[in-house]
N, C-alpha and C positions, 0 to 999 in steps of 0.2 A: 694710714700705712697701706700699701698695696699689697695684695695677697703674695705676690711674688718676694716681697721684702721679709715676710713673715715664715714661709715655707720654702723648702727646696724640693721642687718637683723632680721626682726620679725619671731618668732618661731612658731611651730605648735600649741602649747596650747594657745598663745595669739591670734592667727589668728582664732582658733576656737572659742575662747571666743567672739571674735568680732563678727563672725558668729551668735552666740547665742543672742548677744545683738541686732543686726539687725533684727533678726526674733522676737524679743520682741515688737518692733515697727511696723515692716512691717505686721505681722500676724494680729494684730487688724484692719489694714487698708483693707486688702483682706477681712477679715470677715465682715466688714462694707459693703464693694462694694458688696460682695455676698448676704447680707442682703437686701440692696437696689435693688438689680437686682431680688431677690426672690419677693419681695413686688411689683415691677413694672410688673413682669412676672405673678402676681397671684398665687405665689407659685409652678409654674411649673419647677422651676430650671432656672439656667443661660443659655441663648442661647450660641451656639458655637461662636458666635460673640462677646458676652459680655466676654467670657472666654479669648478669644485673646485679647480684649481690656485691661482686667486686666493684663495679662502678658506684654502687651506693656507698660502700665502706670507703673507697678513695675520696668520694665527695664530701663524706661526713668528717674525715680526718682534716681535709682542708678547710672546711667550715668551722671546725673547732679551732684550728690554729688561728683563723681569722678572727674569731669572736674572742678568743683567750688573750691572743698576743699581737693582734692587728696584722700578723705576717705568717707566712708559712716558714720553715727552716731556712730555704734559700734567701728569703727576703730578710730574715732575721740576721743571717750572716752579712749582708750587704747594708743593713741598717735601713731597710725600706719597711714601710708601714702603709697599709692601706686604711685610709681615714674618711670619714664622711665629708664630702665636699663643701657642706655648708659651715660646719663647726670644728672639723678637725678631730672629732671623737670616733670612738669605735662605731661603725654602722651597725644599725639593728639587725637582728637575723633576718627579717625578710629581704632586707637589701642585699644582705650577704648571699643569700640563696638566689636572688636575682642577679647578682653579680657572676656567681657560679655558673648559672644557666645561660648568662650572656656570653660565655667563652664559646659556646655553640654558634651563637649568632655572629661573633667576632671572627670565628674560623670559617664560615661557610663560604662566603665569596672570595675564595683563594687567600684568605688570611687577612683581608683588606681591613678588617675590624681591629686587628692587632697594629698594622701599620698607621692606622688613623692617627695614632699619638704624634707620628713624626711632623704632622703640620697642625694639629690641634694646639691653640694657645696655652690649654692647660695640661697637655700632654695626656689627655684621655684616650684609652681605646673605648671601643664601642660598649664592652662590658662595664667599663667605668662610668659611662655616660647612662647606661641603662640603671645601674644601681646608685648614680650619684655619688660616686667615690673619686678619691685622688689617691695615687701612690707617691708617698713623700719620702726623701731621705734625710735621715738625721744626721746631724754633724758628728764627727768622731769624738767618742768620750775623753775628756781630758786635753781636748785640742783646741 
């Protein structure tokens, strides 16, 4: 049986919608963190160390969701999962970290790495290819 018969690869618009849903809950967390930092710093802005800490916390939250649920909340709402491209299981931690860092690579050349999935036969962005992952869409439950 061909790979496409076993799994349904997530499309561009569904993945983009999941990103927007994730931004809807991550952005308020980030703003709250910045506001607390501003208060603690007496209105002088975040220190470089606090900015690095915010980036680290954001990355850790996403990595924990990927490891525990194979998806961030936005992907969960849209029935998407990040899976190992070879066997469909949860990718190991080093590959999840590579996938997260691969977002930088995907975004650098004017977002070409994100658009790559539009003509990739496995609908992989560059960060998916780097980490050897796929984003799949599960069928509706009870349907």
